[in-house]
C-alpha positions in Angstrom: -0.1 0.1 0.2 1.4 3.6 -0.6 2.3 5.7 2.1 -0.3 8.7 2.6 1.9 11.6 0.9 3.2 9.5 -1.5 -0.5 8.8 -2.1 -1.4 12.5 -2.3 1.7 13.5 -4.6 0.5 10.6 -7.4 -3.5 11.9 -7.1 -1.7 15.4 -7.5 -0.3 14.2 -10.3 -3.3 12.4 -12.3 -5.0 15.6 -11.5 -2.5 17.8 -13.6 -1.4 15.1 -16.4 -5.9 14.9 -16.7 -6.3 19.2 -17.0 -3.1 19.0 -19.3 -4.6 15.9 -21.3 -7.9 18.2 -21.8 -8.0 19.0 -24.8 -6.6 16.1 -26.8 -9.0 13.9 -25.4 -11.9 16.3 -26.3 -10.5 16.0 -29.9 -11.0 12.0 -29.2 -13.9 13.1 -28.1 -15.1 15.0 -31.5 -13.7 12.9 -34.0 -15.0 9.6 -32.5 -18.5 11.8 -32.1 -18.0 12.6 -36.0 -17.5 9.0 -37.0 -20.2 6.8 -35.5 -20.3 3.3 -36.0 -23.1 1.0 -35.5 -22.7 -2.0 -33.0 -20.6 -5.1 -34.1 -19.8 -2.6 -37.2 -16.4 -0.6 -35.1 -14.4 -1.1 -37.6 -13.0 2.3 -38.1 -13.3 3.1 -34.3 -11.5 0.0 -33.3 -9.3 0.6 -35.9 -8.5 4.6 -34.1 -8.2 2.7 -30.6 -6.0 1.4 -32.2 -3.6 3.9 -33.7 -4.0 5.9 -30.2 -3.2 3.1 -27.9 0.3 2.6 -30.8 0.8 6.3 -30.0 0.6 5.6 -26.3 3.1 3.5 -25.9 1.1 0.4 -25.6 0.7 -3.0 -27.6 -2.9 -3.4 -28.4 -4.9 -6.6 -28.8 -7.5 -6.0 -31.7 -9.7 -8.4 -33.1 -12.0 -9.7 -30.0 -15.0 -9.9 -30.4 -15.0 -8.5 -33.7 -14.1 -4.9 -32.9 -12.6 -5.4 -29.6 -9.8 -3.9 -28.4 -7.5 -4.9 -25.4 -4.1 -3.8 -23.9 -2.7 -4.1 -20.6 -0.4 -1.4 -18.9 2.1 -2.8 -16.5 3.3 -1.0 -13.3 6.3 -1.7 -10.8 5.8 -5.9 -9.9 2.8 -6.3 -13.0 1.9 -9.8 -11.2 0.8 -8.4 -7.7 -2.5 -7.2 -8.7 -4.5 -6.6 -11.5 -7.8 -4.5 -12.4 -10.0 -3.6 -15.4 -11.4 -0.7 -16.8 -13.9 -1.0 -20.0 -15.6 1.0 -22.5 -17.6 0.6 -25.3 -17.5 1.7 -28.6 -20.7 1.1 -30.5 -23.2 4.1 -31.4 -27.0 3.8 -32.2 -29.2 4.2 -35.5 -30.7 8.0 -34.4 -30.4 11.1 -36.9 -28.8 13.6 -35.2 -29.9 17.6 -34.4 -27.2 18.7 -33.3 -25.8 22.1 -34.9 -22.3 21.7 -33.5 -18.7 22.0 -35.2 -18.2 17.8 -34.2 -21.8 16.7 -35.7 -21.9 13.3 -37.1 -20.5 12.9 -40.6 -22.3 9.0 -40.8 -25.7 9.9 -41.6 -28.6 7.9 -39.5 -26.3 7.6 -37.1 -25.0 9.4 -33.7 -23.0 8.6 -30.3 -26.6 9.3 -28.3 -25.5 7.2 -24.9 -22.3 8.5 -24.9 -20.1 5.6 -25.5 -17.5 8.3 -27.9 -17.2 10.1 -23.9 -16.4 6.5 -22.5 -14.0 5.5 -25.2 -12.0 9.1 -24.8 -12.3 9.0 -21.4 -10.5 5.8 -21.0 -8.0 6.3 -23.7 -7.7 9.8 -22.0 -6.9 7.3 -18.4 -4.5 4.6 -20.6 -1.8 8.2 -21.2 -2.3 9.0 -17.3 -1.4 5.6 -16.2 1.4 5.0 -18.6 2.8 7.8 -17.8 2.6 7.2 -14.1 3.0 3.4 -14.2 6.6 3.8 -11.8 4.4 4.7 -9.1 1.7 2.3 -8.3 1.9 -1.9 -8.9 -0.2 -4.0 -10.4 -1.0 -3.4 -14.0 -4.6 -2.5 -15.1 -6.3 -4.1 -18.2 -8.3 -1.5 -21.0 -11.3 -2.8 -22.4 -12.2 -1.4 -25.3 -15.5 -3.4 -26.7 -18.7 -3.5 -29.6 -22.0 -3.7 -29.3 -23.2 -2.2 -25.9 -26.6 -1.4 -27.7 -27.8 -4.3 -29.3 -28.3 -8.1 -27.8 -26.1 -10.3 -26.9 -23.7 -7.9 -25.5 -20.4 -7.5 -27.0 -19.2 -7.9 -23.2 -20.9 -11.2 -23.2 -18.8 -11.8 -26.7 -15.5 -10.7 -24.9 -16.1 -13.2 -21.9 -16.2 -15.8 -23.8 -13.7 -15.4 -26.2 -10.9 -14.9 -22.5 -11.2 -10.9 -22.1 -11.6 -11.5 -18.4 -8.8 -14.9 -17.8 -5.2 -15.0 -18.4 -5.0 -13.5 -15.7 -8.7 -13.0 -14.0 -8.5 -9.3 -13.1 -9.2 -8.2 -9.5 -12.1 -6.0 -10.5 -13.6 -3.6 -13.1 -15.0 -0.2 -13.3 -17.2 1.6 -16.0 -18.4 4.9 -15.9 -21.3 6.3 -18.1 -22.5 9.2 -19.1 -25.7 10.2 -17.3 -27.8 13.9 -18.2 -29.1 13.9 -15.0 -26.5 14.9 -12.8 -24.4 18.3 -13.4 -21.1 18.6 -15.2 -18.9 18.3 -12.2 -20.4 15.7 -10.8 -20.1 11.8 -10.3 -22.6 8.5 -8.2 -22.1 5.6 -7.1 -24.3 3.3 -5.5 -23.5 0.1 -3.5 -25.1 -3.6 -4.5 -28.5 -3.7 -7.1 -27.8 -0.8 -9.9 -29.3 -1.4 -13.0 -31.9 -3.9 -14.8 -32.6 -6.8 -16.0 -33.6 -6.4 -19.6 -35.5 -9.5 -22.2 -36.8 -8.5 -25.5 -40.9 -9.6 -26.0 -42.3 -9.8 -29.6 -45.9 -11.1 -30.1 -47.6 -11.9 -32.7 -51.5 -12.4 -32.4 -53.1 -14.5 -35.7 -57.1 -14.1 -36.3 -59.4 -13.9 -38.8 -60.2 -10.4 -40.5 -62.3 -9.2 -42.6 -64.6 -6.3 -42.8 -65.3 -4.3 -39.6 -68.8 -4.2 -40.0 -69.0 -7.6 -39.6 -67.4 -8.6 -36.0 -69.5 -12.2 -35.8 -67.9 -13.6 -39.2 -64.0 -12.8 -37.6 -61.8 -13.5 -35.0 -60.6 -10.1 -34.2 -56.5 -9.6 -33.4 -56.6 -6.0 -32.6 -59.2 -6.5 -29.5 -57.2 -10.1 -28.8 -53.6 -8.0 -28.9 -55.7 -5.2 -26.0 -56.9 -8.1 -23.8 -53.6 -9.4 -23.9 -51.4 -6.1 -23.0 -53.5 -5.3 -20.6 -53.9 -8.5 -18.4 -49.8 -9.2 -19.0 -49.4 -6.1 -16.8 -50.9 -7.9 -13.5 -48.0 -10.6 -13.9 -45.9 -6.8 -12.1 -48.3 -6.1 -9.9 -50.1 -9.0 -9.9 -47.8 -11.6 -9.4 -44.4 -9.5 -9.0 -42.9 -9.3 -4.6 -43.3 -5.6 -4.2 -39.8 -6.0 -2.7 -38.7 -6.6 -6.7 -38.2 -3.7 -8.8 -40.3 -4.4 -12.2 -41.1 -2.7 -15.6 -43.0 -3.8 -18.7 -43.8 -1.5 -21.1 -44.9 -2.2 -24.5 -43.5 0.2 -27.0 -44.4 -1.2 -30.6 -48.1 -2.6 -31.7 -48.4 -3.1 -35.2 -52.2 -3.4 -36.3 -52.4 -2.8 -40.5 -55.8 -2.8 -41.3 -58.2 0.7 -41.5 -61.2 2.6 -39.9 -63.0 -0.6 -42.0 -60.6 -3.4 -42.5 -60.0 -5.7 -39.4 -56.5 -7.4 -39.8 -55.7 -11.3 -40.2 -52.7 -10.0 -37.4 -51.6 -8.0 -34.8 -47.7 -7.3 -33.6 -46.5 -6.4 -30.8 -42.7 -5.5 -29.5 -42.1 -4.7 -26.1 -39.4 -5.1 -22.9 -39.9 -6.6 -18.8 -37.5 -5.1 -16.9 -36.0 -7.1 -13.5 -33.9 -7.1 -10.4 -34.5 -10.7 -9.4 -33.1 -13.8 -11.8 -35.5 -16.7 -10.6 -38.5 -14.1 -11.1 -37.2 -12.8 -13.5 -37.8 -16.4 -15.1 -40.9 -17.1 -13.8 -42.5 -13.5 -14.7 -41.5 -14.8 -18.8 -42.8 -18.0 -17.8 -46.9 -16.7 -16.6 -46.7 -14.1 -19.9 -46.6 -17.1 -22.2 -49.3 -18.6 -20.0 -51.2 -16.1 -20.2 -51.1 -15.0 -23.6 -51.7 -17.5 -25.1 -55.0 -18.6 -22.9 -56.7 -15.5 -23.8 -55.2 -16.0 -27.4 -57.1 -19.1 -27.6 -60.5 -18.5 -25.5 -60.7 -15.6 -27.8 -60.4 -18.3 -31.1 -57.0 -17.3 -32.1 -53.2 -18.1 -31.7 -50.0 -16.2 -30.7 -46.5 -16.3 -31.2 -44.7 -14.6 -28.4 -41.1 -14.7 -28.4 -38.4 -13.5 -26.0 -35.5 -12.7 -26.7 -33.3 -13.2 -23.4 -31.4 -9.9 -22.2 -28.6 -8.9 -20.3 -28.8 -9.8 -16.3 -29.0 -7.5 -13.5 -26.0 -4.7 -13.3 -25.0 -5.9 -9.2 -21.7 -2.8 -7.7 -19.9 -5.4 -5.6 -20.4 -3.1 -2.2 -17.0 -3.2 -1.0 -15.7 -2.2 -3.9 -18.1 0.6 -4.8 -17.2 1.9 -1.4 -14.3 2.3 -1.6 -13.5 3.8 -4.8 -16.2 6.0 -3.7 -14.0 6.9 -1.2 -11.6 7.6 -3.5 -14.0 9.5 -5.6 -14.2 11.8 -3.4 -11.0 12.1 -2.3 -10.5 13.6 -5.7 -13.0 15.4 -6.4 -14.8 16.2 -3.1 -17.7 15.1 -1.0 -20.2 18.2 -2.6 -19.6 16.1 -6.2 -19.8 12.4 -5.5 -23.1 11.5 -5.0 -25.5 8.9 -3.9 -27.8 7.6 -6.9 -31.0 5.0 -6.6 -32.0 2.3 -9.0 -32.2 2.2 -12.5 -34.5 1.0 -14.2 -32.6 1.0 -17.9 -29.9 -1.9 -18.4 -26.8 -2.7 -19.6 -24.2 -4.7 -20.4 -21.2 -3.8 -18.3 -24.0 -6.7 -16.1 -22.4 -9.9 -17.5 -18.6 -8.7 -16.4 -20.7 -8.0 -12.6 -21.7 -11.6 -12.6 -17.8 -12.8 -13.2 -15.7 -10.8 -10.8 -16.2 -7.3 -8.9 -17.7 -4.9 -10.5 -18.4 -1.2 -9.9 -20.3 0.6 -12.8 -20.2 4.6 -11.8 -21.8 7.7 -13.3 -20.6 10.9 -14.9 -21.9 13.7 -14.6 -22.3 15.9 -17.7 -25.3 18.1 -17.3 -25.8 22.2 -17.6 -28.5 23.8 -18.0 -26.6 27.3 -18.4 -25.2 26.2 -21.8 -28.4 24.2 -23.1 -26.9 20.3 -22.2 -30.3 19.0 -21.0 -31.3 16.2 -23.3 -31.0 13.1 -22.1 -29.6 9.8 -23.9 -31.2 7.8 -26.8 -32.3 10.9 -28.2 -31.0 13.7 -30.7 -30.1 16.0 -29.1 -28.0 14.1 -26.8 -24.6 16.4 -26.4 -22.2 17.0 -22.9 -20.2 19.8 -21.4 -17.0 18.9 -23.1 -15.9 19.8 -19.4 -17.1 16.3 -17.9 -13.8 14.4 -20.1 -11.1 15.9 -17.7 -13.0 14.1 -14.9 -14.1 11.9 -17.4 -10.3 10.3 -17.7 -8.5 11.6 -14.7 -11.0 10.1 -12.5 -11.1 6.9 -13.9 -7.3 6.9 -13.9 -7.4 7.5 -10.1 -10.1 4.2 -8.9 -7.9 2.6 -11.0 -4.4 3.4 -8.8 -6.8 3.0 -5.7 -7.5 -0.3 -6.4 -4.5 -1.7 -7.0 -3.0 0.0 -4.2 -5.7 -1.8 -1.7 
């Protein structure tokens, strides 16, 4: 363990390096923002990342899970302990509405979830860590992963290809932008944090025809409506009130008309929770309810559930340690306690393999009008967040290694 004086000096050095490299990190983020690529298509992004790692002085390993990239920074006594840092690289199929110099040049593709921030922050942290590697013991594994936004998730594929082996890291740390936290702040939560996410696809098959002759039809629109309403009881009357659960349907297609009942109705939705046994039980109940209603009303139903990401749990001990390190790095007033978040993240796969901490980076600035949520055409960040994004990430890695 580093002495307190050495630790304070090293922290100051990390802060100064983060400040000095802020402009370079901004340029990196803007380049990535201008050239976004969809999940599992991050070919130019991964090439850019690998080149930057080489410029830093590292030897990246490319082609993991297709476009994933890793590298290792070795401090003194490199085999003593390893910690992993992760960033995702993919963008979303969204047309950017921001009028900024670094606007997406790939029409219909946008970094609307901040993965450009995550990647540029980790590259910045890598540069910082490599410059101070003689000041800490152990090794830091850098993980740049593809496909966070798309099932089965790049994290699951990288794990299958051994990214957490040889050696296995003692812990893994990830950060994600949070547009609801002001720039200059970060947020932590111990234990259960984010939900599992499964995709639901339902096709109700009836018998269509003229809307004025319902006695001759098996109306899939009416039956689909009954199914949507009935499935809400899975959450309201079957789930324990102690287990957060969300069932939502965002897409219903019935290609009829005012006087035409279609033969089929198509439905898409999502189910999210924070308990794996209940997750499995709930999905069985959904299928049984939907099939029962359809059969009772003379129709058929195809019910397909795509098993998505598991729940994300932050290791309490690791998270507490890193939260205290963040307080030391940026002040208690800038470190916020987070509530449960029912969105999903494929970082969850890592949290089921090793001790994990997934924290939030504040990027909001109301004075500048930077207030849009992720997955929207107007999402952007206050780029002052990148100094914290790189510096704190580096400091958290050092903190984990020295304990």
